[in-house]
C-alpha positions as CSV (number, residue, x, y, z in Angstrom):
1,M,120.1,91.4,102.5
2,A,118.3,89.1,100.1
3,L,118.9,91.2,96.9
4,V,118.9,89.0,93.9
5,S,119.1,91.4,90.9
6,T,118.8,95.0,89.7
7,F,118.1,96.6,86.4
8,T,116.8,99.8,84.9
9,V,113.8,100.3,82.7
10,C,115.1,103.1,80.6
11,R,113.4,106.5,80.0
12,H,110.9,106.3,77.1
13,A,108.7,108.7,75.1
14,V,106.3,109.0,72.2
15,K,106.4,111.4,69.3
16,T,103.6,114.0,69.4
17,A,102.0,116.3,66.8
18,L,101.4,120.0,67.3
19,N,98.1,119.3,69.0
20,G,100.0,117.3,71.7
21,L,98.6,113.9,70.6
22,S,100.7,111.0,69.3
23,D,99.8,109.2,66.1
24,F,98.5,106.3,68.2
25,Q,96.1,108.7,70.1
26,Q,94.9,110.3,67.0
27,D,94.3,106.9,65.4
28,L,92.2,106.0,68.5
29,L,89.9,108.9,67.7
30,N,89.9,108.8,63.9
31,N,90.4,105.2,62.8
32,K,87.2,104.1,60.9
33,A,87.2,100.5,62.0
34,N,84.1,99.6,64.0
35,I,86.2,97.9,66.7
36,R,89.6,98.9,67.8
37,F,92.1,97.1,70.1
38,A,94.5,99.6,71.6
39,E,97.7,98.4,73.3
40,A,100.2,100.8,74.8
41,P,102.4,100.9,77.9
42,A,100.9,102.5,81.0
43,G,101.0,106.3,80.9
44,C,100.8,106.6,77.1
45,G,97.5,108.5,77.4
46,K,95.0,105.9,76.1
47,S,92.2,107.4,78.3
48,Y,93.4,111.0,77.7
49,A,92.8,110.6,74.0
50,F,89.0,110.3,74.7
51,L,89.1,113.4,76.9
52,R,90.3,115.3,73.8
53,A,87.4,113.8,72.0
54,V,85.0,115.2,74.6
55,L,86.6,118.6,74.3
56,E,86.0,118.4,70.6
57,G,82.3,117.8,71.1
58,K,82.1,114.0,71.0
59,R,80.0,111.8,73.4
60,I,81.8,109.0,75.1
61,L,80.5,106.0,77.2
62,F,83.6,104.8,79.2
63,V,83.4,101.4,80.8
64,V,85.9,100.6,83.6
65,P,86.2,97.4,85.7
66,T,85.9,98.8,89.2
67,R,84.1,101.6,91.1
68,R,87.5,102.9,92.4
69,L,88.9,103.3,88.9
70,A,85.6,105.0,87.8
71,K,86.0,107.6,90.6
72,N,89.7,108.1,89.8
73,L,88.9,108.6,86.1
74,I,86.2,111.1,87.0
75,A,88.7,113.1,89.2
76,S,91.4,113.0,86.4
77,L,88.9,114.2,83.8
78,Q,87.8,117.1,86.0
79,E,91.4,118.2,86.4
80,D,92.2,118.0,82.7
81,M,89.0,119.8,81.7
82,K,89.8,122.6,84.1
83,S,93.2,122.9,82.7
84,E,91.6,123.3,79.3
85,G,89.6,126.3,80.5
86,W,86.2,124.7,81.3
87,S,84.4,126.2,84.3
88,D,83.5,124.0,87.3
89,T,79.9,124.4,86.4
90,K,80.4,123.2,82.9
91,I,82.6,120.3,84.0
92,Q,79.9,119.1,86.5
93,K,77.3,119.1,83.8
94,K,79.4,117.3,81.2
95,I,80.4,114.2,83.3
96,A,78.2,111.5,84.7
97,L,79.0,108.5,86.9
98,W,76.9,105.4,86.5
99,S,77.8,103.2,89.5
100,S,76.6,102.5,93.0
101,D,78.8,105.4,94.1
102,G,77.2,107.7,91.5
103,R,73.7,106.6,92.7
104,S,74.6,107.4,96.3
105,A,75.9,110.8,95.3
106,M,72.7,111.7,93.4
107,Q,70.5,110.5,96.2
108,A,72.5,112.7,98.6
109,M,71.7,115.6,96.3
110,G,68.0,114.9,96.5
111,V,67.5,113.0,93.3
112,K,64.6,110.7,94.0
113,N,64.4,108.7,90.7
114,V,68.1,107.9,89.9
115,T,67.0,105.5,87.2
116,Q,65.0,108.1,85.3
117,K,67.8,110.6,85.5
118,R,70.4,108.2,84.1
119,L,68.2,107.1,81.2
120,H,67.6,110.8,80.4
121,E,71.4,111.3,80.4
122,L,71.7,108.9,77.5
123,S,70.5,111.5,75.1
124,E,72.1,114.6,76.7
125,L,73.8,115.7,79.9
126,S,73.8,119.4,79.2
127,P,72.9,121.8,76.4
128,L,76.2,123.7,77.0
129,D,78.8,123.6,74.2
130,G,81.3,120.7,74.2
131,G,81.1,116.9,74.4
132,E,80.0,114.6,77.2
133,I,81.3,111.5,79.0
134,I,79.5,108.9,81.0
135,V,81.7,106.6,83.1
136,T,80.2,103.3,84.2
137,T,81.0,99.7,85.2
138,P,80.0,96.6,83.3
139,E,77.4,95.8,86.0
140,S,75.6,99.1,85.6
141,L,75.7,98.8,81.8
142,A,74.3,95.3,81.9
143,W,71.4,96.4,84.1
144,L,70.4,98.9,81.4
145,V,70.7,96.4,78.5
146,L,69.6,93.1,80.0
147,D,66.9,93.9,82.6
148,P,63.6,93.3,80.9
149,A,61.6,94.0,84.1
150,R,63.0,97.5,84.5
151,Y,60.1,99.0,82.6
152,P,57.3,99.8,83.2
153,Q,58.2,101.7,86.4
154,Q,56.6,105.0,87.2
155,G,58.6,107.8,85.6
156,V,61.0,105.5,83.8
157,S,61.4,105.5,80.0
158,D,61.9,102.4,77.8
159,V,65.5,103.1,76.7
160,S,67.2,100.0,75.2
161,V,70.5,98.9,73.8
162,L,69.8,100.6,70.4
163,D,69.7,104.0,72.2
164,I,73.2,103.3,73.5
165,I,74.6,102.7,70.0
166,A,72.8,105.8,68.6
167,S,73.7,108.1,71.5
168,F,77.5,107.9,71.6
169,D,80.4,108.4,69.3
170,H,82.7,106.1,71.2
171,L,82.1,103.1,73.5
172,V,85.3,102.4,75.4
173,F,86.2,99.3,77.6
174,D,89.2,100.3,79.6
175,E,91.6,97.9,81.2
176,M,89.9,95.2,79.3
177,H,92.2,92.4,80.5
178,T,90.6,92.7,84.0
179,I,87.0,92.4,82.9
180,E,85.6,88.9,83.3
181,K,84.3,86.9,80.4
182,R,80.7,87.8,81.1
183,G,81.5,91.5,81.2
184,L,83.4,91.3,77.9
185,S,80.6,89.2,76.4
186,L,78.4,92.3,76.9
187,S,80.9,94.3,74.8
188,F,80.5,91.8,71.9
189,I,76.8,92.7,71.6
190,L,77.6,96.4,71.5
191,G,80.4,95.8,69.0
192,W,78.1,93.7,66.8
193,L,75.5,96.5,66.7
194,C,78.2,99.1,65.9
195,V,79.0,96.9,62.8
196,Q,75.4,96.2,61.9
197,F,74.3,99.9,62.1
198,P,77.2,101.8,60.4
199,Q,75.0,104.8,59.9
200,W,75.4,105.8,63.5
201,Q,79.2,105.8,63.1
202,T,79.7,104.5,66.7
203,R,83.1,103.0,67.4
204,L,84.0,100.5,70.2
205,S,87.5,100.5,71.6
206,Y,89.3,98.1,74.0
207,L,92.2,99.6,75.9
208,S,94.9,98.0,77.9
209,A,98.7,98.0,78.6
210,T,98.5,94.2,79.0
211,P,95.8,93.1,76.6
212,I,94.3,89.6,76.3
213,D,93.6,87.7,73.1
214,L,89.9,87.8,72.1
215,S,90.4,86.3,68.6
216,V,88.7,83.0,69.4
217,P,85.4,84.3,70.9
218,L,85.2,87.1,68.4
219,E,85.4,84.6,65.5
220,R,82.9,82.4,67.2
221,F,80.5,85.3,67.6
222,G,80.7,86.1,63.9
223,F,83.1,89.1,63.6
224,E,85.2,89.5,60.5
225,S,88.8,90.7,60.5
226,S,87.9,93.6,58.3
227,E,85.8,95.1,61.1
228,I,88.6,95.2,63.6
229,A,91.8,97.2,63.9
230,N,94.8,96.6,66.1
231,L,96.4,99.8,67.3
232,S,99.7,100.1,69.2
233,E,101.9,102.9,70.4
234,T,105.4,103.4,69.1
235,I,107.8,103.8,72.0
236,T,111.2,105.5,71.7
237,D,113.9,104.6,74.3
238,L,115.9,107.6,75.5
239,A,119.2,108.1,77.4
240,C,119.1,110.3,80.5
241,D,120.3,113.4,78.5
242,D,118.5,112.9,75.2
243,K,116.6,115.8,73.8
244,T,112.8,115.5,73.8
245,E,111.7,118.1,71.4
246,G,108.5,117.0,69.6
247,M,108.1,114.1,72.1
248,R,106.2,113.4,75.3
249,V,108.1,111.5,77.9
250,I,106.0,108.7,79.4
251,H,108.4,107.5,82.2
252,G,111.9,108.4,83.3
253,D,114.5,105.8,84.2
254,V,113.0,103.4,86.8
255,D,115.5,101.3,88.8
256,I,114.0,97.9,89.7
257,A,115.5,95.7,92.5
258,C,114.3,92.1,93.1
259,Y,114.6,90.5,96.5
260,R,114.0,87.0,97.7
261,N,112.1,86.3,101.0
262,L,112.3,89.9,102.3
263,S,108.9,91.3,103.4
264,L,107.6,94.7,102.2
265,S,107.8,95.9,105.8
266,A,111.5,94.9,105.9
267,L,112.1,96.7,102.5
268,L,110.4,99.9,103.7
269,K,112.7,99.8,106.8
270,L,115.7,99.2,104.6
271,K,114.8,102.1,102.4
272,A,113.5,104.4,105.1
273,D,115.7,107.3,104.3
274,K,114.6,107.3,100.7
275,A,111.0,107.0,101.7
276,L,111.2,109.9,104.0
277,K,112.9,112.0,101.3
278,E,110.0,111.3,99.0
279,I,107.4,112.1,101.6
280,H,109.1,115.3,102.6
281,A,109.1,116.3,98.9
282,G,105.3,116.0,98.8
283,R,105.2,112.7,96.9
284,Q,103.7,109.3,97.8
285,V,105.2,106.0,98.8
286,I,103.1,103.0,97.8
287,L,103.1,99.4,99.1
288,I,101.2,96.8,97.0
289,F,100.4,93.4,98.5
290,D,99.1,90.3,96.6
291,Q,96.7,89.2,99.3
292,L,94.5,91.1,101.7
293,F,94.4,88.7,104.6
294,D,97.7,86.8,104.6
295,G,99.5,89.7,103.1
296,L,98.4,93.3,103.9
297,S,96.4,92.6,107.1
298,K,99.0,90.4,108.8
299,S,101.7,92.9,107.9
300,L,100.1,95.9,109.6
301,P,101.6,95.4,113.1
302,E,105.1,95.2,111.7
303,L,104.4,98.2,109.4
304,A,103.1,100.2,112.3
305,L,106.5,99.6,114.1
306,V,108.4,100.6,111.0
307,L,106.5,103.8,110.6
308,A,107.0,104.6,114.3
309,E,110.7,104.2,113.8
310,M,110.5,106.6,110.9
311,D,108.6,109.1,113.1
312,L,105.5,108.7,110.9
313,N,102.0,108.4,112.1
314,T,99.9,105.4,111.0
315,K,96.9,107.7,110.3
316,D,99.0,109.1,107.4
317,A,98.9,105.7,105.8
318,L,95.7,104.8,103.9
319,L,94.6,101.2,103.5
320,I,93.1,100.4,100.1
321,S,91.4,97.1,99.5
322,S,87.9,95.7,98.7
323,V,87.1,95.3,102.4
324,D,88.8,98.5,103.6
325,D,87.0,100.5,100.9
326,S,83.7,99.0,102.1
327,Q,84.2,100.3,105.7
328,K,81.6,102.6,107.1
329,G,82.1,104.3,110.4
330,N,85.3,105.4,112.1
331,A,86.7,102.0,113.2
332,D,90.4,102.0,114.0
333,Y,93.1,99.3,113.6
334,L,96.5,100.4,114.8
335,G,95.6,103.9,113.8
336,F,95.7,103.3,110.0
337,S,93.2,105.2,107.8
338,M,90.6,103.3,105.8
339,G,87.4,103.8,103.9
340,S,86.5,104.9,100.3
341,H,85.4,108.4,101.6
342,H,89.2,109.2,101.8
343,D,90.9,110.7,98.8
344,P,94.2,108.7,98.3
345,K,95.9,111.8,96.9
346,N,95.8,113.2,100.5
347,F,98.0,110.5,102.0
348,P,101.8,110.3,101.8
349,I,101.6,106.5,102.2
350,L,99.3,104.1,100.5
351,I,99.1,100.4,101.6
352,A,97.1,98.5,99.0
353,T,96.2,95.3,97.2
354,S,95.8,94.9,93.5
355,S,92.8,97.3,93.5
356,I,95.1,100.2,92.6
357,E,97.3,98.5,90.0
358,I,95.2,99.4,87.0
359,G,94.6,102.8,85.5
360,V,95.2,104.8,88.7
361,T,97.7,107.6,88.6
362,F,99.6,108.7,91.7
363,Q,102.5,111.0,92.5
364,C,104.7,108.1,93.2
365,R,108.4,107.6,92.4
366,L,109.0,104.9,95.1
367,L,107.1,101.6,95.1
368,F,107.4,98.5,97.2
369,M,105.5,95.6,95.8
370,E,104.8,91.9,95.7
371,P,104.9,90.6,92.1
372,G,101.2,90.0,91.5
373,H,99.1,87.0,90.6
374,N,100.1,87.0,87.0
375,A,102.5,88.7,84.5
376,A,99.9,91.4,83.6
377,S,99.8,92.4,87.3
378,L,103.6,92.9,87.4
379,V,103.6,95.0,84.3
380,Q,100.6,97.1,85.5
381,R,102.3,97.8,88.9
382,I,105.5,98.8,87.3
383,G,103.5,101.3,85.2
384,R,102.3,103.1,88.4
385,V,105.7,104.7,89.0
386,S,107.3,107.9,87.7
387,R,104.7,109.1,85.2
388,G,106.3,111.8,83.2
389,D,110.0,112.7,82.9
390,Y,111.0,111.6,86.4
391,T,113.3,108.9,87.7
392,G,111.9,106.3,90.2
393,E,112.6,103.1,92.1
394,I,110.7,99.8,92.5
395,H,111.5,97.2,95.1
396,I,110.0,93.8,94.4
397,S,109.6,91.2,97.2
398,M,109.5,87.6,95.9
399,T,109.0,84.5,98.1
400,T,110.3,81.0,97.5
401,Q,106.7,79.8,97.6
402,N,105.6,82.3,94.8
403,L,108.6,81.4,92.7
404,G,107.7,77.8,93.0
405,R,104.1,78.4,92.0
406,H,104.5,80.8,89.0
407,V,106.6,79.8,86.0
408,W,106.3,83.4,84.6
409,L,107.8,84.8,87.8
410,R,110.8,82.4,87.6
411,Q,111.3,83.4,84.0
412,F,111.1,87.1,84.9
413,L,113.7,86.6,87.7
414,A,116.0,84.7,85.3
415,W,115.7,87.5,82.8
416,S,116.4,90.2,85.4
417,E,119.5,88.3,86.5
418,K,120.6,88.1,82.9
419,N,120.2,91.8,82.6
420,Q,121.9,92.6,85.9
421,N,122.8,96.3,86.2
422,Q,121.7,96.9,82.5
423,R,119.3,99.4,81.0
424,V,116.4,97.7,79.3
425,S,113.5,98.8,77.1
426,I,110.0,98.6,78.5
427,R,109.1,96.7,75.3
428,D,111.9,94.1,76.2
429,L,110.3,93.7,79.6
430,T,106.8,93.3,78.4
431,Q,107.7,90.9,75.6
432,T,109.6,88.8,78.0
433,L,106.6,88.5,80.3
434,C,104.0,87.8,77.7
435,Q,106.2,85.3,75.9
436,S,106.3,83.1,79.0
437,L,102.6,82.4,78.4
438,S,101.0,79.6,76.4
439,I,99.0,82.2,74.4
440,C,102.1,82.9,72.2
441,V,102.1,79.2,71.1
442,S,98.8,79.6,69.3
443,K,98.3,81.2,65.9
444,P,95.0,83.0,65.9
445,K,93.7,84.9,62.9
446,V,95.4,88.2,62.3
447,G,93.0,91.2,62.9
448,L,90.6,89.5,65.3
449,G,91.6,91.3,68.4
450,R,95.1,90.1,68.8
451,S,97.9,92.5,69.5
452,T,101.6,91.6,69.3
453,S,101.8,91.2,73.1
454,C,99.0,89.3,74.9
455,Y,98.9,88.3,78.5
456,G,96.2,85.6,78.3
457,S,93.3,84.6,76.2
458,M,89.5,84.7,76.4
459,P,87.8,81.3,75.8
460,A,85.1,80.8,73.1
461,Q,82.6,80.5,76.0
462,A,82.5,84.3,76.1
463,A,80.9,84.3,72.6
464,V,78.3,81.7,73.7
465,I,77.4,83.8,76.8
466,A,77.0,86.8,74.5
467,G,74.5,84.7,72.6
468,L,72.6,84.2,75.8
469,Y,72.8,87.9,76.5
470,W,71.3,88.6,73.1
471,Q,68.2,86.4,74.1
472,Y,67.6,88.3,77.3
473,M,68.3,91.6,75.6
474,M,65.5,90.8,73.1
475,M,63.0,90.4,76.0
476,H,63.6,94.1,76.9
477,V,60.3,96.0,76.8
478,G,62.0,98.9,75.1
479,L,62.2,96.7,72.0
480,Q,58.6,96.7,70.8
481,K,57.5,95.9,67.3
482,A,59.8,97.6,64.7
483,R,62.8,97.8,67.1
484,H,62.4,94.1,68.1
485,Q,62.2,93.1,64.4
486,L,65.2,95.2,63.6
487,L,67.3,93.3,66.1
488,W,65.8,90.0,65.2
489,D,67.0,90.5,61.6
490,K,70.5,91.4,62.9
491,Q,71.0,88.7,65.4
492,P,74.3,86.7,65.2
493,K,74.1,83.0,64.4
494,I,75.3,82.1,67.9
495,A,72.2,83.7,69.4
496,F,70.0,81.5,67.3
497,T,72.1,78.4,68.3
498,V,71.7,79.2,72.0
499,T,68.0,79.5,71.6
500,Q,67.9,76.0,70.1
501,W,69.9,74.6,73.1
502,L,67.4,76.0,75.6
503,K,64.2,74.8,73.8
504,P,64.2,71.2,75.2
505,I,64.5,72.7,78.7
506,R,61.7,75.2,78.1
507,A,59.6,72.3,76.8
508,L,59.4,70.9,80.4
509,L,57.3,73.9,81.3
510,D,54.4,72.4,79.4
511,D,54.4,69.3,81.5
512,P,52.8,69.6,85.0
513,M,55.1,67.0,86.4
514,Y,58.2,69.1,85.6
515,E,56.9,72.6,85.4
516,D,58.0,73.7,88.9
517,A,61.5,72.3,88.6
518,A,62.0,73.7,85.1
519,T,60.8,77.1,86.2
520,Q,63.2,77.0,89.1
521,W,66.1,76.0,86.9
522,L,65.5,78.6,84.3
523,A,65.2,81.4,86.9
524,I,68.5,80.3,88.6
525,F,70.1,80.0,85.2
526,E,69.0,83.5,84.1
527,A,70.3,85.0,87.4
528,E,73.6,83.2,86.9
529,V,73.9,84.5,83.3
530,K,73.5,88.1,84.5
531,I,76.2,88.0,87.1
532,L,79.1,89.8,85.4
533,R,81.7,89.4,88.1
534,T,82.4,86.1,89.9
535,M,82.5,87.0,93.6
536,P,82.1,84.9,96.7
537,K,79.0,85.3,98.8
538,S,79.5,88.2,101.2
539,V,78.1,89.3,104.5
540,T,77.9,92.7,106.2
541,V,80.0,92.6,109.4
542,R,78.7,95.1,112.0
543,S,80.4,96.1,115.3
544,L,78.0,96.3,118.2
545,G,77.8,99.7,120.0
546,S,79.1,101.6,116.9
547,N,78.2,102.4,113.3
548,N,81.2,100.5,112.0
549,Q,80.7,97.9,109.2
550,W,82.5,96.0,106.5
551,T,81.6,93.8,103.6
552,I,83.6,90.5,103.7
553,S,83.1,87.2,101.8
554,V,81.8,84.4,104.0
555,F,84.6,82.2,102.6
556,A,87.3,84.6,103.8
557,L,85.6,84.9,107.2
558,R,85.8,81.1,107.6
559,R,89.3,80.8,106.2
560,D,91.1,83.8,107.6
561,T,89.3,84.7,110.9
562,D,87.7,82.9,113.8
563,L,84.7,85.2,113.9
564,L,82.2,82.5,112.8
565,D,83.4,80.4,115.8
566,F,81.8,83.0,118.1
567,Y,79.1,84.7,116.2
568,D,76.2,83.6,113.9
569,I,75.2,85.1,110.6
570,T,71.7,86.5,110.7
571,E,69.3,87.8,108.1
572,N,67.7,91.2,108.5
573,Q,64.2,92.3,107.4
574,Q,65.6,93.4,104.0
575,G,66.9,89.8,103.4
576,Q,70.5,90.9,103.8
577,F,73.0,88.7,105.7
578,E,74.8,90.3,108.7
579,L,77.3,89.3,111.3
580,W,77.2,91.3,114.5
581,I,80.4,91.2,116.5
582,D,81.6,92.6,119.8
583,E,85.0,93.4,118.3
584,V,86.0,97.0,117.5
585,H,87.6,95.8,114.3
586,W,87.4,92.5,112.4
587,R,91.2,92.3,112.0
588,N,91.4,91.6,115.8
589,R,90.2,88.0,115.0
590,L,92.6,87.1,112.2
591,V,94.0,83.6,112.6
592,D,97.7,82.8,112.3
593,E,97.3,80.1,109.7
594,K,94.6,79.7,107.0
595,R,91.9,77.3,108.0
596,T,90.6,74.5,105.8
597,V,87.1,75.4,104.6
598,K,84.7,73.0,103.0
599,V,82.1,74.7,100.9
600,I,79.1,72.6,100.2
601,Q,76.9,73.8,97.4
602,H,73.7,72.4,95.9
603,L,73.3,71.8,92.2
604,C,69.8,71.7,90.6
605,L,68.4,70.2,87.4
606,P,65.3,71.1,85.4
607,H,63.5,67.9,85.9
608,S,63.7,67.5,89.7
609,Q,63.3,69.8,92.6
610,M,65.8,67.7,94.6
611,D,69.1,69.4,95.6
612,F,72.4,67.7,94.8
613,P,75.1,68.6,97.2
614,F,78.8,68.7,96.3
615,E,82.0,70.0,97.8
616,H,84.5,70.3,95.0
617,Q,84.5,71.8,91.5
618,A,81.0,72.4,90.2
619,K,81.4,71.5,86.6
620,P,82.9,68.0,87.1
621,A,80.2,67.3,89.7
622,L,77.4,68.4,87.4
623,L,78.7,66.4,84.4
624,K,79.0,63.3,86.6
625,M,75.5,63.8,87.9
626,L,74.2,64.3,84.3
627,K,75.8,61.1,83.1
628,R,74.1,59.2,85.9
629,E,70.7,60.8,85.2
630,L,71.0,60.2,81.4
631,N,71.5,56.5,82.1
632,S,68.4,56.5,84.3
633,N,64.9,55.5,83.2
634,H,63.6,58.9,82.2
635,S,61.2,59.9,79.4
636,Q,62.5,61.2,76.1
637,L,61.3,64.7,77.1
638,V,63.6,64.7,80.2
639,I,66.5,63.0,78.3
640,E,66.5,65.8,75.7
641,A,66.3,68.5,78.4
642,L,69.3,66.9,80.3
643,K,71.3,66.7,77.0
644,S,70.6,70.4,76.6
645,V,71.8,71.2,80.1
646,K,75.0,69.2,79.4
647,E,75.5,71.2,76.1
648,V,74.9,74.6,77.8
649,T,77.3,73.7,80.7
650,E,80.1,72.6,78.3
651,Q,79.6,75.6,76.0
652,T,79.3,78.3,78.6
653,G,80.8,77.1,81.9
654,L,77.7,78.4,83.7
655,I,76.3,76.2,86.5
656,C,72.9,76.4,88.2
657,V,73.7,76.4,92.0
658,K,70.9,76.9,94.4
659,D,71.4,79.1,97.5
660,L,70.0,77.4,100.6
């Protein structure tokens, strides 16, 4: 057995007032700072505090990074509201979901103009007593704020960003460490408006158990330390028999065991008796893999054998990943259940990727996991276990390859060996992991969004992208005359700076020789700016003779399967890319070893309609190309435009790549 170390994260709790909230939770609701950074271990009730605000009549806009987390939060809110005595009818009228899932649900109920309904929901969901909460994703929020072409549409109002600030008491960005820089850039605009219009008393909060440092982009955007508050929860470590009067226990003792080169399938087999005991007690056993293709997918045959030896059926195990969640139809792979239509709470075994490591609560006291791609992932996964005053176990599988790749993982393993068979504080664990990162070497300004424990940092590019967003936001037709002037007077300096960078490029539009190329570049650049999540190009894989389909990135299809050796990607009448296969399930064509994939992309420049192919990193390729073009015999008009492209590239990291 490859057991390396064992230790116990000891039972811990927070002090609570008579209303059941801790000082930290009450501060979340009552602190007068326009922007608040809230850091507390998983299970401390960061999200629950805002439910209490809803019960007290407040309106909340709650932004979460993924659709799965949005659905989980909605389900949790409904349960908590019901326990507070709200009727099912009232609960349904007081919660709204703004995401593609929410759109599908409304369309299924016969709502024809989803856009109109959502915009009307900004002002009020229901006249019934009590507050309201809208749960959304950054992408859905960006569409509302940044899409100037949305109006005029028949039956759609001209709601703009000012209505968001005026309509809610709290704007919340949950699990902020997982939101990409473009998504967080959007939050800078909202936070800026909260500061600029104090009469509306709207507060913006960032929540995370593993926060990242935003001090650099916040300072670059123009925020002052007096406008920002850092809030953190005070944790009390407890012995097994300590009294808990006046306290709420967050987690019980959690025993953690670290293994080297022992797969999750082998660990499940090793702890089969414990797993069966948990399942028979009505609780869930969870396995979390780092990778979908090399990890989860290729482990399924072995897992099926282990479950059979435990007299368990594979249909009682739900697969949770981006691809499995996208499945439509009843496709079967070794009998495992899959598809977002399934409720994870109905399955005794969950086999998942990182999609469930943030914000999701399960009845789990036994977890088998790979360590994650970074220190924050490890902390988040540990936080899934034994919510409440219950003991639990976590078994971590580490490979020699991962230990060689990640310095933070080596430091964690060394720390665990040093604390062999010891009881440790959750704060000791989190401080150990965040101290292994270079972020702790820097000395950012106190008060600008930096907590005592940071798991990474956001570059200044986020502030510049927010300046770009401001420009597109100002084009919104909901900002006519007085409203437009109001925002113009309040614009941050960075927004004006970005405008100046783009002027030489826009000047090419006035020259017939360059007009078409400049128009193309600006259109591609605008589309690139508005992409809030960096995702590889995907294709809908469809199985012939059935209604089964999945959404998979083209890169993954090339690297991890041989499907593209046998089938061609086609384009349907709606302009969507599809891959029709004869296979019952795409996993039947997984390859044993990852294949080398060359991705050739095409850069474009505003003075030429030529395409410039490249295979490797886009930014170095573009800068090399710009250097060559700047040394060519171009007019001063073109030279100034190319200098602007270079400036924008270096300041934002955004690259114009043409899809062919």
